C-alpha positions as a printed NumPy array, in Angstrom:
array([[-19.917,  28.035, -20.33 ],
       [-19.419,  26.42 , -16.898],
       [-23.209,  25.959, -16.536],
       [-23.369,  24.32 , -19.97 ],
       [-20.524,  21.971, -19.041],
       [-22.195,  21.11 , -15.739],
       [-25.46 ,  20.347, -17.57 ],
       [-23.543,  18.089, -19.944],
       [-21.959,  16.203, -17.029],
       [-25.33 ,  15.748, -15.307],
       [-26.945,  14.5  , -18.515],
       [-24.179,  11.946, -19.163],
       [-24.204,  10.827, -15.531],
       [-27.963,  10.24 , -15.551],
       [-27.875,   8.515, -18.947],
       [-25.354,   5.983, -17.632],
       [-27.087,   5.568, -14.278],
       [-24.323,   7.044, -12.144],
       [-26.994,   8.428,  -9.823],
       [-27.14 ,   4.869,  -8.484],
       [-23.886,   5.491,  -6.606],
       [-25.652,   8.259,  -4.657],
       [-29.039,   6.544,  -4.337],
       [-27.33 ,   3.525,  -2.772],
       [-27.172,   5.555,   0.44 ],
       [-29.802,   4.178,   2.896],
       [-31.458,   7.575,   3.34 ],
       [-31.772,   8.107,  -0.411],
       [-32.616,   4.54 ,  -1.454],
       [-36.432,   5.125,  -1.304],
       [-36.032,   7.667,  -4.128],
       [-34.504,   5.11 ,  -6.485],
       [-37.796,   3.731,  -7.954],
       [-39.074,   7.251,  -8.708],
       [-35.811,   8.304, -10.384],
       [-35.648,   5.111, -12.46 ],
       [-39.282,   5.552, -13.461],
       [-38.753,   9.135, -14.562],
       [-35.626,   8.218, -16.533],
       [-37.183,   5.212, -18.247],
       [-35.228,   5.876, -21.473],
       [-31.843,   4.813, -20.128],
       [-30.306,   1.33 , -20.162],
       [-29.055,   0.067, -16.789],
       [-28.415,  -3.524, -17.845],
       [-24.61 ,  -3.174, -17.869],
       [-22.585,  -3.56 , -14.635],
       [-21.881,  -0.369, -12.706],
       [-18.16 ,  -0.389, -13.567],
       [-18.911,  -0.557, -17.3  ],
       [-21.413,   2.292, -17.026],
       [-18.92 ,   4.445, -15.124],
       [-16.216,   3.798, -17.719],
       [-18.532,   4.692, -20.596],
       [-19.631,   7.886, -18.86 ],
       [-16.031,   9.026, -18.412],
       [-15.306,   8.274, -22.073],
       [-18.323,  10.362, -23.109],
       [-17.232,  13.273, -20.905],
       [-13.93 ,  13.652, -22.698],
       [-10.163,  13.277, -22.338],
       [ -9.671,  14.953, -18.946],
       [-12.262,  12.693, -17.334],
       [-10.647,   9.712, -19.071],
       [ -7.314,  10.626, -17.493],
       [ -9.035,  11.027, -14.124],
       [-10.519,   7.545, -14.498],
       [ -7.105,   6.137, -15.365],
       [ -5.612,   7.681, -12.244],
       [ -8.56 ,   6.506, -10.158],
       [ -8.029,   2.924, -11.373],
       [ -4.676,   2.901,  -9.56 ],
       [ -6.343,   3.622,  -6.188],
       [ -7.266,  -0.002,  -5.589],
       [ -6.825,   0.6  ,  -1.886],
       [ -9.985,   2.739,  -2.13 ],
       [-12.092,   1.305,  -4.962],
       [-14.085,  -1.911,  -5.228],
       [-12.379,  -4.425,  -7.512],
       [-15.048,  -4.398, -10.247],
       [-14.795,  -0.626, -10.697],
       [-10.986,  -0.499, -10.56 ],
       [-10.683,  -3.289, -13.151],
       [-13.1  ,  -1.563, -15.526],
       [-11.465,   1.863, -15.187],
       [ -8.112,   0.29 , -16.017],
       [ -9.508,  -0.353, -19.533],
       [ -9.791,   3.372, -20.285],
       [ -7.676,   4.387, -23.28 ],
       [ -6.267,   7.894, -23.708],
       [ -7.019,   8.205, -27.439],
       [ -8.59 ,  11.376, -28.804],
       [ -8.822,  12.936, -32.275],
       [ -5.85 ,  15.15 , -33.214],
       [ -6.1  ,  18.907, -33.397],
       [ -5.352,  20.568, -36.77 ],
       [ -1.768,  20.85 , -37.967],
       [ -2.275,  24.578, -38.524],
       [ -2.891,  25.004, -34.787],
       [  0.336,  23.121, -34.067],
       [  2.253,  25.439, -36.389],
       [  0.681,  28.49 , -34.704],
       [  1.835,  27.245, -31.277],
       [  5.391,  26.698, -32.516],
       [  5.607,  30.152, -34.087],
       [  4.246,  31.741, -30.902],
       [  6.759,  29.882, -28.71 ],
       [  9.802,  30.51 , -30.937],
       [  8.785,  33.991, -32.051],
       [  9.663,  33.31 , -35.685],
       [  8.264,  31.465, -38.742],
       [  8.35 ,  27.695, -38.484],
       [ 10.676,  27.485, -41.494],
       [ 13.314,  29.338, -39.476],
       [ 13.242,  26.589, -36.807],
       [ 12.72 ,  23.374, -38.763],
       [ 13.944,  22.399, -42.223],
       [ 10.887,  20.162, -42.457],
       [  7.767,  19.833, -40.293],
       [  5.028,  17.255, -40.884],
       [  1.66 ,  18.836, -40.031],
       [  0.04 ,  15.384, -39.734],
       [  0.631,  14.064, -36.159],
       [  1.938,  10.55 , -35.566],
       [  0.348,  10.309, -32.094],
       [ -2.454,  12.167, -30.32 ],
       [ -3.553,  12.103, -26.671],
       [ -5.653,  14.218, -24.345],
       [ -2.943,  16.709, -23.381],
       [ -0.606,  16.848, -26.383],
       [  0.225,  15.367, -29.777],
       [  3.459,  14.48 , -31.56 ],
       [  4.723,  15.558, -35.   ],
       [  7.842,  14.506, -36.9  ],
       [ 10.29 ,  17.171, -38.028],
       [ 13.884,  17.802, -39.091],
       [ 16.296,  20.431, -37.807],
       [ 18.332,  22.565, -40.21 ],
       [ 21.451,  20.481, -39.487],
       [ 19.605,  17.386, -40.74 ],
       [ 18.796,  15.911, -37.303],
       [ 15.445,  14.052, -37.303],
       [ 13.352,  14.946, -34.259],
       [  9.94 ,  14.372, -32.67 ],
       [  8.026,  17.472, -31.593],
       [  5.464,  17.215, -28.787],
       [  2.965,  20.113, -28.666],
       [  0.336,  20.928, -26.026],
       [ -3.269,  21.152, -27.183],
       [ -4.433,  24.735, -27.757],
       [ -6.442,  26.16 , -24.838],
       [ -5.952,  22.928, -22.849],
       [ -5.304,  25.006, -19.694],
       [ -8.767,  26.614, -19.918],
       [-10.515,  23.259, -20.42 ],
       [ -8.685,  21.654, -17.514],
       [ -9.365,  24.547, -15.124],
       [-13.103,  24.272, -15.763],
       [-13.208,  20.49 , -15.41 ],
       [-11.078,  20.574, -12.247],
       [-13.441,  23.096, -10.667],
       [-16.397,  20.794, -11.407],
       [-14.51 ,  17.778, -10.058],
       [-13.82 ,  19.581,  -6.771],
       [-17.513,  20.504,  -6.5  ],
       [-18.569,  16.903,  -7.18 ],
       [-16.06 ,  15.597,  -4.604],
       [-17.49 ,  17.841,  -1.879],
       [-21.002,  16.722,  -2.791],
       [-20.079,  13.031,  -2.61 ],
       [-18.543,  13.512,   0.845],
       [-21.719,  15.161,   2.113],
       [-24.271,  12.631,   0.862],
       [-22.404,   9.339,   1.303],
       [-20.604,   7.821,   4.271],
       [-18.872,   5.393,   1.909],
       [-17.92 ,   8.393,  -0.189],
       [-16.149,   9.943,   2.771],
       [-14.116,   6.751,   3.174],
       [-12.984,   7.1  ,  -0.442],
       [-11.622,  10.585,   0.355],
       [-12.779,  12.104,  -2.967],
       [-11.381,  15.571,  -2.275],
       [ -7.91 ,  14.12 ,  -1.673],
       [ -8.179,  12.004,  -4.82 ],
       [ -9.149,  15.019,  -6.943],
       [ -6.312,  17.066,  -5.407],
       [ -3.866,  14.283,  -6.279],
       [ -5.177,  14.206,  -9.852],
       [ -4.922,  17.991, -10.088],
       [ -1.224,  17.875,  -9.202],
       [ -0.585,  15.121, -11.754],
       [ -2.426,  16.827, -14.612],
       [ -0.771,  20.2  , -13.902],
       [  2.637,  18.524, -14.058],
       [  1.727,  17.02 , -17.435],
       [  0.824,  20.484, -18.76 ],
       [  4.45 ,  21.619, -18.372],
       [  6.449,  19.92 , -21.144],
       [  9.714,  21.346, -19.791],
       [  9.091,  19.23 , -16.681],
       [  8.551,  16.159, -18.867],
       [ 11.768,  16.997, -20.725],
       [ 13.646,  17.122, -17.409],
       [ 12.222,  13.706, -16.48 ],
       [ 13.337,  12.331, -19.846],
       [ 16.827,  13.78 , -19.41 ],
       [ 17.157,  12.276, -15.91 ],
       [ 16.063,   8.819, -17.063],
       [ 18.451,   8.987, -20.026],
       [ 21.319,   9.831, -17.678],
       [ 20.393,   6.951, -15.364],
       [ 20.56 ,   4.505, -18.3  ],
       [ 23.401,   6.165, -20.214],
       [ 25.396,   2.933, -20.518],
       [ 22.51 ,   0.462, -20.493],
       [ 22.42 ,  -2.488, -22.877],
       [ 18.66 ,  -2.828, -22.291],
       [ 17.018,   0.594, -22.623],
       [ 17.214,   3.644, -24.894],
       [ 15.857,   7.047, -23.866],
       [ 15.673,   9.951, -26.374],
       [ 17.937,  12.969, -26.158],
       [ 16.175,  16.245, -25.349],
       [ 16.989,  19.232, -27.573],
       [ 16.811,  21.896, -24.875],
       [ 17.303,  24.853, -27.257],
       [ 13.899,  24.065, -28.77 ],
       [ 12.034,  22.994, -25.601],
       [  9.535,  25.134, -23.695],
       [  6.519,  24.667, -21.398],
       [  4.29 ,  24.155, -24.472],
       [  6.764,  22.338, -26.75 ],
       [  9.216,  19.474, -26.258],
       [ 11.682,  18.526, -29.004],
       [ 13.534,  15.235, -28.666],
       [ 15.509,  12.695, -30.626],
       [ 13.352,  10.718, -33.032],
       [ 13.261,   7.045, -32.032],
       [ 12.507,   4.277, -34.524],
       [ 11.118,   0.959, -33.395],
       [  8.186,  -1.455, -33.174],
       [  5.43 ,  -0.949, -30.563],
       [  5.808,  -3.593, -27.858],
       [  2.222,  -4.745, -28.383],
       [  2.934,  -5.85 , -31.978],
       [  4.153,  -9.338, -31.104],
       [  3.902, -10.562, -34.711],
       [  6.153,  -7.78 , -36.006],
       [  8.656,  -8.35 , -33.204],
       [  8.946, -12.011, -34.176],
       [  9.402, -11.082, -37.831],
       [ 12.229,  -8.71 , -36.81 ],
       [ 14.025, -11.57 , -35.037],
       [ 13.512, -10.265, -31.486],
       [ 14.048, -12.84 , -28.719],
       [ 10.731, -12.425, -26.865],
       [ 11.749, -14.413, -23.779],
       [ 14.876, -12.316, -23.363],
       [ 12.84 ,  -9.163, -23.976],
       [ 10.415, -10.151, -21.198],
       [ 13.24 , -10.707, -18.702],
       [ 14.891,  -7.428, -19.74 ],
       [ 11.667,  -5.549, -19.015],
       [ 11.604,  -6.901, -15.465],
       [ 15.261,  -5.976, -14.93 ],
       [ 14.699,  -2.434, -16.253],
       [ 11.774,  -1.934, -13.903],
       [ 13.58 ,  -3.138, -10.791],
       [ 16.671,  -1.14 , -11.742],
       [ 14.597,   2.035, -11.942],
       [ 12.858,   1.325,  -8.641],
       [ 15.601,  -0.063,  -6.405],
       [ 18.761,   1.438,  -7.894],
       [ 17.521,   4.891,  -8.874],
       [ 14.256,   5.402,  -6.967],
       [ 13.017,   7.12 , -10.154],
       [ 10.76 ,   5.159, -12.472],
       [  8.611,   5.559, -15.566],
       [  5.077,   5.313, -14.184],
       [  3.1  ,   5.165, -17.446],
       [  4.468,   2.022, -19.062],
       [  1.479,   1.013, -21.153],
       [  2.133,  -0.518, -24.638],
       [  1.718,   2.818, -26.436],
       [  4.722,   4.263, -24.601],
       [  7.138,   1.355, -25.107],
       [  8.856,   0.465, -28.388],
       [ 11.588,  -2.017, -29.316],
       [ 14.569,  -1.029, -31.467],
       [ 15.329,  -3.284, -34.445],
       [ 18.286,  -1.586, -36.122],
       [ 22.035,  -1.96 , -35.653],
       [ 23.627,  -2.127, -32.226],
       [ 20.33 ,  -1.223, -30.537],
       [ 18.554,  -4.34 , -31.862],
       [ 16.327,  -5.75 , -29.105],
       [ 16.608,  -2.74 , -26.787],
       [ 13.561,  -1.146, -25.201],
       [ 12.714,   2.444, -26.161],
       [ 10.916,   4.541, -23.535],
       [  8.598,   7.385, -24.576],
       [  6.266,   9.857, -22.808],
       [  7.73 ,  10.952, -19.48 ],
       [  4.847,  13.016, -18.118],
       [  4.221,  10.667, -15.173],
       [  7.258,   9.552, -13.19 ],
       [  7.411,   7.961,  -9.756],
       [  9.999,   8.59 ,  -7.059],
       [ 10.896,   6.566,  -3.984],
       [ 12.942,   7.545,  -0.961],
       [ 15.686,   5.289,   0.404],
       [ 13.282,   4.286,   3.185],
       [ 10.546,   3.397,   0.681],
       [ 12.987,   1.303,  -1.353],
       [ 14.262,  -0.532,   1.696],
       [ 10.815,  -1.439,   3.029],
       [  9.552,  -2.459,  -0.413],
       [ 12.486,  -4.814,  -0.907],
       [ 11.956,  -6.266,   2.566],
       [  8.248,  -6.73 ,   1.825],
       [  8.841,  -8.519,  -1.467],
       [ 11.463, -10.841,   0.017],
       [  9.329, -11.535,   3.091],
       [  6.361, -12.38 ,   0.853],
       [  8.479, -14.768,  -1.153],
       [  9.525, -16.509,   2.058],
       [  5.969, -16.342,   3.489],
       [  7.306, -14.422,   6.478],
       [  4.086, -12.527,   7.175],
       [  5.264, -11.235,  10.535],
       [  8.169,  -9.461,   8.83 ],
       [  5.701,  -7.962,   6.341],
       [  3.597,  -6.669,   9.235],
       [  6.538,  -5.204,  11.155],
       [  7.885,  -3.581,   7.97 ],
       [  4.526,  -1.877,   7.487],
       [  4.615,  -0.462,  11.005],
       [  8.274,   0.571,  10.832],
       [  7.716,   2.356,   7.516],
       [  4.787,   4.343,   8.9  ],
       [  2.361,   2.892,   6.334],
       [  0.048,   1.882,   9.19 ],
       [ -0.492,   3.635,  12.565],
       [  2.249,   2.884,  15.139],
       [ -0.25 ,   1.451,  17.649],
       [ -1.292,  -1.306,  15.216],
       [ -1.042,  -4.774,  16.742],
       [  1.553,  -6.772,  14.829],
       [ -0.207, -10.1  ,  15.372],
       [ -3.524,  -8.793,  13.994],
       [ -1.913,  -7.314,  10.881],
       [  0.131, -10.502,  10.395],
       [ -3.043, -12.598,  10.596],
       [ -4.859, -10.373,   8.086],
       [ -2.002, -10.585,   5.596],
       [ -1.819, -14.37 ,   5.978],
       [ -5.549, -14.773,   5.291],
       [ -5.316, -12.721,   2.107],
       [ -2.061, -14.093,   0.734],
       [ -1.97 , -17.792,   1.572],
       [ -4.388, -18.672,  -1.282],
       [ -2.037, -16.934,  -3.709],
       [  0.854, -19.2  ,  -2.804],
       [ -1.152, -22.362,  -3.425],
       [ -0.63 , -21.731,  -7.165],
       [  2.515, -22.339,  -9.247],
       [  5.069, -19.588,  -8.804],
       [  4.918, -18.524, -12.436],
       [  1.198, -17.799, -12.027],
       [  1.745, -15.506,  -9.042],
       [  1.583, -11.805,  -9.808],
       [  3.869,  -9.478,  -7.859],
       [  1.545,  -6.618,  -8.748],
       [ -1.443,  -8.525,  -7.385],
       [  0.503,  -9.335,  -4.217],
       [  1.129,  -5.634,  -3.691],
       [ -2.551,  -4.986,  -4.366],
       [ -3.582,  -7.636,  -1.817],
       [ -1.182,  -6.023,   0.612],
       [ -2.986,  -2.686,   0.234],
       [ -6.379,  -4.349,   0.713],
       [ -5.253,  -6.237,   3.784],
       [ -4.076,  -2.967,   5.266],
       [ -7.335,  -1.093,   4.59 ],
       [ -8.996,  -2.094,   7.859],
       [ -5.929,  -0.822,   9.745],
       [ -6.38 ,   2.737,   8.414],
       [ -3.343,   2.473,   6.178],
       [ -2.431,   5.67 ,   4.334],
       [ -1.265,   4.528,   0.899],
       [  1.197,   7.075,  -0.476],
       [  0.799,   8.237,  -4.113],
       [  4.243,   6.915,  -5.078],
       [  3.217,   3.42 ,  -3.936],
       [  0.021,   3.424,  -5.994],
       [  2.081,   4.512,  -9.017],
       [  4.484,   1.674,  -8.27 ],
       [  1.682,  -0.88 ,  -8.055],
       [  0.16 ,   0.351, -11.324],
       [  3.551,   0.212, -13.068],
       [  4.313,  -3.258, -11.73 ],
       [  1.004,  -4.531, -13.095],
       [  1.858,  -2.975, -16.483],
       [  5.319,  -4.589, -16.469],
       [  3.876,  -7.986, -15.595],
       [  1.213,  -7.693, -18.267],
       [  3.77 ,  -6.794, -20.929],
       [  6.209,  -9.45 , -19.744],
       [  3.696, -12.273, -19.788],
       [  2.33 , -11.176, -23.156],
       [  5.856, -11.604, -24.519],
       [  6.533, -14.816, -22.579],
       [  3.517, -16.585, -21.012],
       [  5.909, -18.717, -18.949],
       [  7.667, -15.711, -17.414],
       [  8.245, -16.353, -13.703],
       [  8.516, -12.87 , -12.29 ],
       [  9.412, -14.146,  -8.835],
       [ 12.421, -16.104, -10.091],
       [ 13.492, -13.147, -12.225],
       [ 13.093, -10.553,  -9.486],
       [ 14.297, -12.414,  -6.373],
       [ 18.058, -12.445,  -7.204],
       [ 17.868,  -8.757,  -8.101],
       [ 16.207,  -7.913,  -4.773],
       [ 18.709, -10.001,  -2.822],
       [ 21.645,  -8.305,  -4.565],
       [ 20.101,  -4.935,  -3.821],
       [ 19.649,  -5.792,  -0.135],
       [ 23.262,  -6.943,   0.061],
       [ 24.337,  -3.691,  -1.557],
       [ 22.365,  -1.75 ,   1.072],
       [ 23.557,  -3.536,   4.204],
       [ 26.806,  -5.248,   3.162],
       [ 30.426,  -4.058,   2.92 ],
       [ 29.727,  -2.074,  -0.246],
       [ 27.112,  -0.067,   1.626],
       [ 29.596,   0.619,   4.467],
       [ 32.23 ,   1.725,   1.958],
       [ 29.76 ,   3.986,   0.166],
       [ 28.632,   5.642,   3.405],
       [ 32.202,   6.156,   4.622],
       [ 33.11 ,   7.853,   1.34 ],
       [ 29.982,  10.017,   1.446],
       [ 30.803,  11.176,   5.007],
       [ 34.57 ,  11.458,   4.436],
       [ 34.648,  15.278,   3.937],
       [ 32.772,  15.839,   7.206],
       [ 34.912,  13.355,   9.141],
       [ 38.155,  14.827,   7.813],
       [ 36.985,  18.318,   8.806],
       [ 35.673,  17.334,  12.253],
       [ 38.246,  14.844,  13.56 ],
       [ 41.225,  17.244,  13.958],
       [ 39.02 ,  19.582,  16.011],
       [ 37.943,  16.972,  18.578],
       [ 40.984,  17.241,  20.928],
       [ 40.789,  21.071,  20.93 ],
       [ 37.039,  21.043,  21.641],
       [ 37.469,  18.603,  24.535],
       [ 40.355,  20.655,  25.938],
       [ 38.278,  23.864,  25.784],
       [ 35.447,  22.106,  27.591],
       [ 37.749,  21.032,  30.406],
       [ 39.191,  24.535,  30.811],
       [ 35.672,  25.957,  31.055],
       [ 34.915,  23.823,  34.135],
       [ 35.505,  25.402,  37.623],
       [ 38.872,  24.302,  38.972],
       [ 38.583,  25.091,  42.689],
       [ 38.043,  22.209,  45.068],
       [ 35.754,  20.078,  42.981],
       [ 36.867,  16.482,  43.228],
       [ 34.119,  15.338,  40.921],
       [ 35.289,  17.669,  38.166],
       [ 38.91 ,  16.591,  38.653],
       [ 37.855,  12.98 ,  38.322],
       [ 35.888,  13.913,  35.222],
       [ 38.942,  15.658,  33.795],
       [ 40.996,  12.486,  34.337],
       [ 38.371,  10.413,  32.547],
       [ 38.153,  12.96 ,  29.71 ],
       [ 41.936,  12.88 ,  29.228],
       [ 41.734,   9.112,  28.927],
       [ 38.865,   9.404,  26.491],
       [ 40.844,  12.032,  24.603],
       [ 43.607,   9.515,  23.95 ],
       [ 41.071,   6.954,  22.756],
       [ 39.393,   9.529,  20.508],
       [ 42.742,  10.411,  18.998],
       [ 43.387,   6.717,  18.29 ],
       [ 39.909,   6.338,  16.776],
       [ 40.477,   9.443,  14.653],
       [ 43.674,   7.928,  13.248],
       [ 41.959,   4.618,  12.497],
       [ 39.038,   6.362,  10.765],
       [ 41.464,   8.418,   8.699],
       [ 43.257,   5.218,   7.617],
       [ 39.937,   3.58 ,   6.683],
       [ 38.895,   6.631,   4.643],
       [ 42.23 ,   6.718,   2.803],
       [ 42.059,   2.985,   2.022],
       [ 38.482,   3.256,   0.76 ],
       [ 39.324,   6.234,  -1.423],
       [ 42.59 ,   4.741,  -2.732],
       [ 42.409,   4.173,  -6.533],
       [ 41.89 ,   0.506,  -7.415]])
């Protein structure tokens, strides 16, 4: 079976001329005329990016998902290939409803009628890893049921093994291939796809995002029904709305598109800079808009298989980078890169500053509303490439998501100025991180430790003094005098800190 699959991959690769990526190597280039002559039946008239995209589509859903992930690594790929791979769509034919029923009965250990009062065997959505059916619980609750494809684990294991083999081959035959770090890229994809195969993990992501936006006036996230959720099945609240890409239907429903565009930007920056936990697959198929009742005009988020996380350090340096870009303070951008560890510590600040200026100055010669924050981040990655920057996976997810948000926002409102929309949010966030609110928050977080440690300070200092030799050591006596003085100051400081903690914790 593995040999057959390998033969299929080789045939598709040759048919679309992907051997050209290998034959571009100087040592192998003389073979190119002979190979092209022997494979006279193929059409090489399309650009290389188009041919690569078509090959991945022919190879099936797992390779499509790999291409989608690869399109986010713009720090590694040439622009023409990254742009073409971004066009890949994760649409595959559904598997039979009978197979879905069989999975449910296996997971629940009982007939499907004992779990659902009604189950629609015709799926409403189908992708490479899973598909979604509508159902109703016995208490009348309408739900959406997401079910993994049968035997998807076996298919993925085989394709991953072939991908690892291909990655090692590319590293051996191509110096440029080694720069692209194919083995690392495949390993990153393997982690992502394995996470998507566990629907209980996706359910946990959904539950976390719902909690983060529990009181939001902008976003709705479905409730997970945990009693019916497993690794192979996820049951959640059924959400009704209009796909965000259906602009005509949104207008007919009376949705304010300009407001919707601004709300999308606010939701994104809230996820990134407030929570450090963001939906990283925000293409139009995963975003709906509610049109009924109190939820009219709210976003609805779906599909939580790919989520991004950012540490407090990541958030801080990203905010500093965005604000520095807006102010054209390229030196601050360079120093932020070095401080964050995104580039080696021995990097010369002036050289990195110069590189960033060369790349980004042309961007700022255009009207602000035409400037793309996602493209700025992309240019930042490219400018850093020659300095051996190590782009972290969470940052590539962020860049991909930001491009999606911008694309959706400007489709809703072509005049959307993302800079004007985002800048006040970033400035408020920075103030919250370094202002009085940040000091208050940190004092309250450390209060239990301070309250426990402060009363012990005088005793600890006293024990230290008693432990010192007492006989004829003038230096130690002098030290004891100084320590007693410091002890009084520490006691005063302890009292002041206690007062501050009480005031901060006092109910308002």
